[in-house]
C-alpha positions as CSV (number, residue, x, y, z in Angstrom):
1,X,-137.8,-46.8,-171.0
2,X,-137.5,-50.6,-170.7
3,X,-137.0,-51.8,-167.3
4,X,-134.6,-54.7,-166.2
5,X,-136.1,-57.3,-163.9
6,X,-134.7,-60.2,-161.4
7,X,-136.0,-62.9,-159.7
8,X,-137.3,-63.2,-155.9
9,X,-135.4,-65.6,-154.5
10,X,-138.2,-66.2,-152.3
11,X,-140.9,-67.0,-154.7
12,X,-137.9,-68.8,-156.3
13,X,-138.2,-71.1,-153.2
14,X,-141.4,-71.6,-153.5
15,X,-142.1,-72.0,-157.0
16,X,-138.8,-74.5,-156.8
17,X,-140.8,-76.9,-154.0
18,X,-143.9,-76.9,-156.5
19,X,-141.6,-78.1,-159.3
20,X,-139.5,-80.8,-156.8
21,X,-143.1,-82.0,-155.3
22,X,-144.8,-81.9,-159.1
23,X,-141.8,-82.8,-161.6
24,X,-143.3,-80.6,-163.8
25,X,-142.8,-78.6,-166.7
26,X,-145.3,-76.0,-165.9
27,X,-144.0,-75.8,-162.4
28,X,-140.7,-75.0,-164.1
29,X,-141.6,-71.8,-166.0
30,X,-143.5,-70.5,-162.8
31,X,-139.4,-70.5,-161.3
32,X,-138.1,-68.4,-163.9
33,X,-141.3,-66.5,-164.7
34,X,-142.2,-65.2,-161.2
35,X,-141.4,-62.8,-158.4
36,X,-139.6,-60.5,-161.2
37,X,-139.0,-56.7,-159.6
38,X,-136.6,-54.1,-161.8
39,X,-133.1,-54.4,-161.2
40,X,-130.4,-51.9,-160.3
41,X,-130.1,-49.9,-163.9
42,X,-126.7,-50.4,-165.4
43,X,-125.8,-53.6,-164.1
44,X,-126.0,-55.7,-167.5
45,X,-124.0,-52.5,-169.6
46,X,-121.2,-52.7,-166.9
47,X,-120.6,-56.6,-167.9
48,X,-121.0,-56.4,-171.5
49,X,-118.6,-53.4,-171.4
50,X,-116.3,-56.2,-169.8
51,X,-116.6,-59.0,-172.2
52,X,-115.2,-58.4,-175.7
53,X,-116.5,-61.0,-178.0
54,X,-113.9,-60.2,-180.5
55,X,-111.5,-61.4,-177.7
56,X,-112.5,-64.1,-176.7
57,X,-111.1,-66.1,-173.8
58,X,-109.6,-69.4,-174.0
59,X,-110.7,-72.6,-172.6
60,X,-109.4,-74.9,-169.2
61,X,-106.6,-76.9,-170.3
62,X,-107.4,-80.5,-170.9
63,X,-111.0,-80.0,-172.9
64,X,-111.4,-82.0,-175.6
65,X,-110.7,-79.7,-178.6
66,X,-111.0,-79.6,-182.6
67,X,-108.4,-77.1,-183.4
68,X,-108.5,-74.2,-186.2
69,X,-106.6,-71.8,-187.1
70,X,-108.5,-68.9,-185.2
71,X,-111.8,-67.9,-183.6
72,X,-113.6,-67.3,-186.9
73,X,-112.8,-70.8,-188.2
74,X,-113.8,-72.4,-185.1
75,X,-117.1,-70.4,-185.7
76,X,-117.7,-72.1,-188.8
77,X,-116.9,-75.5,-187.7
78,X,-119.8,-75.0,-184.8
79,X,-122.5,-74.2,-188.0
80,X,-121.9,-78.0,-189.3
81,X,-121.8,-79.8,-185.6
82,X,-124.4,-82.4,-185.3
83,X,-124.3,-84.9,-182.6
84,X,-126.1,-88.5,-182.6
85,X,-126.9,-91.3,-180.6
86,X,-125.5,-94.9,-180.7
87,X,-127.1,-97.7,-182.3
88,X,-128.6,-99.7,-180.3
89,X,-128.9,-98.0,-177.1
90,X,-131.6,-96.0,-175.5
91,X,-131.6,-92.7,-176.8
92,X,-130.6,-90.1,-174.2
93,X,-131.8,-87.2,-176.0
94,X,-131.5,-85.2,-173.1
95,X,-128.2,-84.9,-173.1
96,X,-126.4,-82.5,-175.6
97,X,-123.0,-81.4,-176.8
98,X,-121.8,-78.1,-175.7
99,X,-119.4,-76.4,-178.7
100,X,-117.4,-73.2,-177.5
101,X,-115.4,-71.7,-179.9
102,X,-112.1,-70.5,-179.0
103,X,-108.7,-68.9,-180.6
104,X,-107.5,-72.5,-180.7
105,X,-110.3,-74.7,-181.3
106,X,-113.9,-75.5,-180.6
107,X,-114.1,-76.9,-177.4
108,X,-116.3,-79.8,-176.8
109,X,-118.2,-81.0,-173.2
110,X,-121.5,-82.9,-172.4
111,X,-124.1,-81.4,-171.4
112,X,-127.9,-82.2,-170.0
113,X,-131.3,-80.3,-169.3
114,X,-132.2,-79.6,-166.1
115,X,-135.4,-77.4,-167.5
116,X,-136.4,-76.7,-170.6
117,X,-134.5,-74.1,-171.3
118,X,-132.3,-74.8,-168.4
119,X,-128.3,-76.7,-169.0
120,X,-125.8,-78.1,-166.8
121,X,-122.4,-78.5,-167.7
122,X,-119.2,-78.3,-167.1
123,X,-117.0,-75.1,-166.7
124,X,-114.5,-76.4,-168.5
125,X,-116.5,-75.3,-171.6
126,X,-116.8,-71.8,-170.3
127,X,-114.3,-69.2,-171.8
128,X,-112.2,-67.6,-169.4
129,X,-113.7,-64.6,-169.8
130,X,-117.2,-65.2,-169.2
131,X,-115.9,-67.0,-166.2
132,X,-114.0,-64.1,-164.6
133,X,-117.3,-61.8,-165.8
134,X,-119.4,-63.8,-163.4
135,X,-116.6,-63.5,-160.9
136,X,-116.4,-59.7,-161.2
137,X,-120.5,-59.6,-161.7
138,X,-122.6,-56.8,-159.5
139,X,-124.7,-59.0,-157.2
140,X,-127.5,-60.6,-159.1
141,X,-126.6,-60.2,-162.3
142,X,-125.7,-62.6,-165.2
143,X,-123.1,-63.0,-167.8
144,X,-124.5,-62.9,-171.2
145,X,-123.2,-65.0,-174.0
146,X,-125.0,-65.0,-176.8
147,X,-123.0,-66.3,-180.2
148,X,-120.4,-67.9,-177.6
149,X,-121.3,-71.4,-176.9
150,X,-124.0,-74.2,-179.0
151,X,-125.6,-77.2,-177.9
152,X,-126.7,-79.7,-179.8
153,X,-129.0,-82.5,-179.4
154,X,-129.2,-85.7,-180.8
155,X,-132.2,-87.0,-183.5
156,X,-134.0,-89.8,-181.3
157,X,-136.4,-92.4,-183.2
158,X,-138.0,-93.3,-180.2
159,X,-139.7,-89.8,-179.5
160,X,-140.0,-88.6,-183.1
161,X,-137.5,-85.5,-181.7
162,X,-135.7,-83.9,-184.7
163,X,-131.7,-83.1,-184.6
164,X,-131.5,-79.8,-182.9
165,X,-129.4,-77.1,-181.2
166,X,-130.3,-74.3,-179.2
167,X,-127.8,-71.1,-178.9
168,X,-126.8,-69.8,-175.3
169,X,-128.7,-66.6,-173.5
170,X,-126.9,-65.9,-170.2
171,X,-124.6,-68.3,-167.8
172,X,-126.5,-68.2,-164.6
173,X,-123.1,-69.0,-162.4
174,X,-120.0,-71.7,-162.3
175,X,-119.9,-73.5,-158.7
176,X,-116.9,-74.3,-157.0
177,X,-117.1,-77.7,-158.1
178,X,-116.8,-76.5,-161.6
179,X,-120.0,-77.1,-162.3
180,X,-122.1,-74.5,-165.5
181,X,-125.8,-73.5,-165.3
182,X,-126.5,-71.9,-168.2
183,X,-129.6,-70.5,-169.9
184,X,-130.3,-71.7,-173.4
185,X,-131.3,-69.0,-176.1
186,X,-134.9,-71.0,-176.4
187,X,-136.9,-73.6,-174.7
188,X,-136.7,-77.1,-176.3
189,X,-139.9,-79.8,-175.7
190,X,-137.5,-82.6,-174.3
191,X,-137.9,-84.1,-171.1
192,X,-135.5,-82.5,-168.4
193,X,-134.0,-85.3,-165.5
194,X,-135.2,-85.6,-162.3
195,X,-132.4,-84.8,-159.3
196,X,-131.7,-86.6,-156.7
197,X,-130.2,-85.0,-153.0
198,X,-129.6,-88.8,-152.0
199,X,-125.8,-88.9,-152.3
200,X,-123.6,-92.2,-153.8
201,X,-123.8,-94.7,-151.8
202,X,-120.9,-97.4,-152.2
203,X,-121.2,-99.7,-154.8
204,X,-124.3,-97.7,-156.1
205,X,-124.7,-98.3,-160.2
206,X,-124.2,-95.7,-162.2
207,X,-125.0,-94.8,-166.1
208,X,-123.3,-92.4,-167.6
209,X,-124.7,-90.9,-170.8
210,X,-121.6,-89.2,-172.4
211,X,-120.4,-87.0,-175.4
212,X,-116.9,-89.2,-177.7
213,X,-116.2,-87.0,-180.5
214,X,-115.9,-88.8,-184.0
215,X,-113.9,-86.2,-186.1
216,X,-110.3,-84.6,-184.8
217,X,-111.7,-81.7,-187.6
218,X,-115.3,-82.0,-187.5
219,X,-117.4,-80.8,-184.8
220,X,-119.3,-84.3,-184.7
221,X,-119.9,-86.8,-181.9
222,X,-121.7,-89.8,-180.8
223,X,-123.3,-89.5,-177.2
224,X,-122.8,-93.1,-175.4
225,X,-123.7,-94.8,-171.8
226,X,-121.7,-96.2,-170.3
227,X,-122.1,-98.5,-166.5
228,X,-120.4,-97.8,-163.3
229,X,-120.1,-97.5,-159.9
230,X,-119.2,-95.2,-157.4
231,X,-116.3,-96.4,-155.3
232,X,-115.3,-94.8,-151.3
233,X,-112.9,-95.1,-149.5
234,X,-110.3,-95.7,-152.5
235,X,-106.4,-93.7,-152.4
236,X,-107.9,-91.8,-155.8
237,X,-109.7,-90.0,-153.4
238,X,-110.2,-91.2,-149.9
239,X,-111.9,-88.3,-148.6
240,X,-114.8,-89.6,-150.5
241,X,-116.5,-92.0,-147.4
242,X,-119.6,-90.7,-147.2
243,X,-122.7,-90.9,-149.6
244,X,-122.6,-86.9,-149.1
245,X,-120.0,-85.8,-150.2
246,X,-118.3,-82.2,-152.5
247,X,-116.4,-85.1,-154.6
248,X,-117.1,-88.4,-155.6
249,X,-115.7,-90.7,-158.0
250,X,-116.9,-93.6,-160.0
251,X,-115.2,-96.6,-162.0
252,X,-115.6,-98.5,-164.9
253,X,-116.9,-95.5,-166.9
254,X,-114.0,-95.1,-169.8
255,X,-114.3,-91.6,-171.0
256,X,-112.4,-89.1,-172.3
257,X,-112.3,-85.1,-171.8
258,X,-115.2,-85.2,-174.0
259,X,-117.4,-86.4,-171.0
260,X,-116.9,-83.5,-168.4
261,X,-120.0,-82.2,-167.6
262,X,-121.9,-85.3,-168.4
263,X,-124.9,-86.3,-165.6
264,X,-124.5,-89.2,-163.5
265,X,-127.5,-91.3,-163.1
266,X,-129.1,-93.9,-160.5
267,X,-131.0,-96.9,-161.9
268,X,-134.1,-94.7,-161.5
269,X,-133.0,-92.2,-164.3
270,X,-132.0,-89.5,-161.1
271,X,-129.3,-86.9,-161.3
272,X,-127.0,-88.2,-158.6
273,X,-123.3,-86.0,-160.0
274,X,-121.9,-84.6,-162.4
275,X,-118.6,-85.1,-163.9
276,X,-115.8,-83.0,-163.6
277,X,-113.4,-84.8,-165.3
278,X,-111.4,-88.3,-165.9
279,X,-109.3,-89.6,-163.9
280,X,-105.9,-89.3,-165.5
281,X,-103.4,-91.1,-163.1
282,X,-103.6,-94.4,-163.3
283,X,-100.6,-95.9,-164.1
284,X,-99.2,-93.8,-161.2
285,X,-100.8,-95.6,-158.6
286,X,-100.2,-98.8,-160.3
287,X,-96.6,-98.0,-160.3
288,X,-96.5,-96.6,-157.0
289,X,-98.0,-99.3,-155.3
290,X,-97.2,-102.3,-157.8
291,X,-96.3,-104.3,-154.4
292,X,-99.8,-104.2,-153.1
293,X,-101.5,-104.3,-156.5
294,X,-99.7,-107.7,-157.8
295,X,-101.2,-108.1,-161.2
296,X,-104.1,-106.3,-160.5
297,X,-105.0,-103.5,-163.1
298,X,-106.1,-100.4,-161.6
299,X,-109.8,-99.4,-162.4
300,X,-110.6,-96.1,-164.6
301,X,-111.9,-93.5,-163.0
302,X,-114.1,-90.9,-163.4
303,X,-114.1,-88.0,-160.7
304,X,-117.8,-86.1,-160.0
305,X,-119.1,-83.4,-158.4
306,X,-121.7,-84.8,-156.1
307,X,-125.8,-82.5,-156.8
308,X,-126.1,-83.6,-153.3
309,X,-123.4,-80.8,-152.2
310,X,-124.2,-78.3,-155.5
311,X,-124.5,-74.7,-154.2
312,X,-126.5,-72.9,-156.7
313,X,-125.8,-70.2,-158.8
314,X,-128.0,-66.9,-156.9
315,X,-129.7,-66.5,-160.0
316,X,-131.0,-70.3,-159.0
317,X,-133.2,-71.2,-155.8
318,X,-131.3,-72.1,-153.0
319,X,-130.8,-75.5,-150.3
320,X,-128.9,-75.7,-147.1
321,X,-126.4,-78.3,-147.8
322,X,-126.1,-81.0,-145.8
323,X,-123.4,-80.8,-143.0
324,X,-121.6,-84.3,-144.7
325,X,-120.8,-82.1,-147.5
326,X,-117.1,-81.4,-146.0
327,X,-114.6,-79.8,-149.1
328,X,-113.1,-82.8,-150.3
329,X,-109.2,-83.9,-150.5
330,X,-108.2,-85.1,-153.5
331,X,-105.0,-86.1,-153.0
332,X,-104.4,-89.2,-150.8
333,X,-103.8,-88.1,-146.9
334,X,-100.0,-89.0,-146.0
335,X,-101.5,-91.4,-142.8
336,X,-104.2,-93.2,-144.7
337,X,-101.4,-96.5,-145.3
338,X,-100.8,-96.1,-141.5
339,X,-104.4,-95.9,-140.7
340,X,-104.6,-100.0,-142.5
341,X,-101.9,-100.9,-141.0
342,X,-103.0,-99.8,-137.5
343,X,-105.9,-101.8,-137.9
344,X,-103.7,-105.0,-138.9
345,X,-102.0,-104.0,-135.8
346,X,-105.1,-104.3,-133.5
347,X,-106.4,-107.4,-135.5
348,X,-103.0,-109.1,-134.9
349,X,-102.8,-107.7,-131.0
350,X,-106.5,-109.9,-129.9
351,X,-105.1,-112.5,-131.3
352,X,-102.0,-112.0,-129.2
353,X,-103.6,-111.7,-126.3
354,X,-106.0,-114.3,-126.2
355,X,-103.3,-116.3,-126.7
356,X,-101.3,-114.6,-123.9
357,X,-104.4,-115.2,-121.3
358,X,-104.7,-119.2,-122.4
359,X,-100.9,-120.3,-123.3
360,X,-98.8,-117.6,-122.4
361,X,-98.1,-118.7,-118.8
362,X,-97.9,-116.5,-115.7
363,X,-94.3,-115.6,-115.8
364,X,-93.6,-113.2,-119.2
365,X,-96.2,-111.1,-121.0
366,X,-95.8,-110.7,-124.4
367,X,-96.2,-108.0,-127.2
368,X,-96.0,-107.8,-131.0
369,X,-93.3,-105.4,-133.1
370,X,-94.8,-103.1,-135.0
371,X,-95.8,-103.8,-138.7
372,X,-94.5,-101.8,-141.3
373,X,-96.0,-100.8,-144.1
374,X,-94.8,-103.9,-146.4
375,X,-96.8,-105.9,-148.5
376,X,-96.5,-108.6,-146.2
377,X,-95.0,-108.8,-142.4
378,X,-94.3,-112.3,-140.1
379,X,-94.5,-111.6,-136.9
380,X,-93.8,-113.5,-133.4
381,X,-94.6,-112.6,-130.3
382,X,-91.8,-110.6,-128.0
383,X,-91.2,-110.9,-124.6
384,X,-92.0,-107.5,-122.9
385,X,-91.5,-107.9,-119.3
386,X,-92.0,-110.1,-116.1
387,X,-95.2,-110.6,-114.9
388,X,-95.4,-110.1,-111.2
389,X,-93.0,-112.2,-109.5
390,X,-95.1,-113.1,-106.0
391,X,-97.0,-115.6,-108.3
392,X,-94.9,-117.4,-109.6
393,X,-90.8,-117.3,-108.0
394,X,-91.2,-119.5,-105.1
395,X,-91.4,-122.5,-107.1
396,X,-87.9,-121.9,-108.3
397,X,-86.7,-121.1,-104.5
398,X,-85.5,-124.3,-102.5
399,X,-83.2,-124.4,-99.2
400,X,-79.6,-126.1,-100.5
401,X,-79.3,-123.4,-103.4
402,X,-77.0,-120.8,-102.7
403,X,-79.2,-117.8,-102.1
404,X,-82.3,-119.4,-102.3
405,X,-83.3,-119.4,-105.8
406,X,-81.9,-121.5,-108.7
407,X,-79.0,-119.3,-110.9
408,X,-80.6,-120.5,-114.0
409,X,-83.6,-122.6,-115.7
410,X,-85.8,-122.7,-118.9
411,X,-88.7,-123.7,-119.9
412,X,-90.6,-124.7,-122.9
413,X,-93.4,-122.3,-125.1
414,X,-95.2,-122.9,-128.3
415,X,-95.0,-119.1,-130.1
416,X,-97.6,-118.3,-132.1
417,X,-97.2,-117.1,-135.6
418,X,-99.2,-114.3,-137.9
419,X,-98.5,-113.2,-141.1
420,X,-100.0,-109.4,-141.4
421,X,-101.1,-108.5,-145.1
422,X,-101.7,-105.7,-146.6
423,X,-104.3,-105.7,-149.5
424,X,-105.3,-103.3,-152.3
425,X,-108.2,-103.8,-155.2
426,X,-108.9,-102.7,-158.7
427,X,-110.6,-100.1,-157.0
428,X,-107.7,-99.0,-155.2
429,X,-109.9,-99.7,-151.7
430,X,-107.1,-101.2,-149.1
431,X,-107.5,-103.8,-146.5
432,X,-106.0,-106.1,-144.8
433,X,-105.7,-110.4,-143.7
434,X,-103.5,-111.9,-141.0
435,X,-103.5,-115.3,-141.1
436,X,-102.2,-118.1,-139.0
437,X,-98.6,-119.4,-139.4
438,X,-97.2,-122.9,-138.1
439,X,-96.6,-122.3,-134.3
440,X,-92.8,-122.4,-133.2
441,X,-91.8,-124.2,-130.3
442,X,-88.9,-122.4,-128.3
443,X,-86.7,-122.9,-125.0
444,X,-87.1,-119.8,-123.0
445,X,-84.2,-119.4,-120.4
446,X,-83.7,-117.0,-117.5
447,X,-82.4,-116.2,-113.6
448,X,-84.7,-116.7,-111.1
449,X,-82.4,-115.8,-108.9
450,X,-81.7,-112.2,-110.9
451,X,-85.5,-111.3,-110.6
452,X,-85.3,-111.8,-107.0
453,X,-82.5,-109.4,-106.1
454,X,-83.0,-106.7,-108.8
455,X,-85.9,-107.6,-110.6
456,X,-84.7,-108.2,-113.9
457,X,-82.9,-111.1,-115.9
458,X,-81.3,-111.3,-119.0
459,X,-83.5,-113.4,-121.2
460,X,-82.4,-116.3,-124.0
461,X,-84.9,-117.7,-126.4
462,X,-84.1,-120.4,-128.2
463,X,-85.9,-122.3,-131.3
464,X,-86.0,-126.0,-130.8
465,X,-85.6,-128.6,-133.0
466,X,-87.9,-131.4,-134.4
467,X,-86.0,-133.8,-132.3
468,X,-86.3,-130.9,-129.4
469,X,-83.1,-130.0,-129.0
470,X,-82.0,-126.1,-128.6
471,X,-80.9,-124.6,-132.1
472,X,-80.9,-121.1,-133.6
473,X,-81.2,-118.1,-131.5
474,X,-85.0,-116.5,-132.0
475,X,-83.8,-113.3,-130.3
476,X,-80.4,-111.8,-128.8
477,X,-80.5,-112.6,-125.2
478,X,-81.1,-109.0,-123.7
479,X,-82.2,-108.2,-119.8
480,X,-86.1,-107.9,-119.3
481,X,-87.5,-106.0,-116.3
482,X,-90.4,-107.1,-113.9
483,X,-93.9,-104.9,-115.3
484,X,-94.5,-101.5,-114.1
485,X,-90.6,-101.2,-113.5
486,X,-88.3,-99.9,-116.0
487,X,-89.5,-102.0,-119.0
488,X,-86.9,-103.5,-121.8
489,X,-88.1,-105.3,-124.7
490,X,-86.0,-107.0,-127.2
């Protein structure tokens, strides 16, 4: 009687450590061949009974599709499939075309080798019945997938590798970030990509080898390589604000749906992330934030799963994820614009505080109006309250005035003005600028007698003409209280 086995995670971890240290195929072979013990009988049989090859599941919406009229025709199309490298570019020979037959047609995704027979791709190209089998599987069981998908690899004249293909042996798992791990039907002599758990820093230069279909009726595609950069703090994915976030975005890599599953490589050729899907809402952002963008065109974005935050399937070596790998928020938080407006406010308030100390005088305390989310706001200080009268009121007291204090007085003041601008670049990253505008000469009028009698006075602020004559009212007259009293502002 034939026995079935599964591999001990403890020996997996030991082999995985060896692989990480030496990066060799030998260690990788140990990873998948060592530490095997007898498996629970009947587990695979139960799974095979739950998957009906005559009634295959659908592919995810949005996957690149070569249409067909039936599942059988899709399989015929795959037999004639192939992939080539872009002429004049270094051929990414460890990247392949994942072709999955379905009743609607052949789904195309990008995949890449993590081991001699271990493929990583997007779950978009994993039929729904196989994914459902994974969700319902008994502990440590794998989902067989023979005949359910084919991976085509290109010929590479540099390494003398021929064009070749492999079938699927088992689906090892699908992560929460839509990354699928697939065991191929047999090993290949192609060099797997090394991996990095460093994440994606802001502005990291990235290479993306990805698939582009060459035909609408045939399973033919070309492997291309694009250059892009990682973008943190954009409105596309505000939660990507640290190199170690589970979801990331890069900009500048134009790619279609067939790029799903492509590796994002750093300049050393290490895997940093796996493409989930191209971003499809640039036009919406362009129209929504037209006032902030002006004539700036929004860049093309690609969403990806950070390799540093990947939780591997149970059948593969496990690692503890960094605490920074928090769940990502795919939509912009409501308060993201308010946060930037507040930064501009604080900048302007800092300038006002400096002006208050040097030019604001000892009579009034000033404040700034609250800025809004408008593209540009011109702001002028508002009178907030009267400072402690003990420091200045005596200069308005004379024995010959009834009540001892002047009934009305005024003084000239130079008010600063600021222009606060909220800005957005092509990567939908926000910033602000606060500029100083020409000062305003104003005439401030109030009643010292009212201050002495009731700690408040009606304040009138008028602009002065170039000839020094009072002109239009800058602020409508209003009662202003002493500071630390019941404050009322204009």
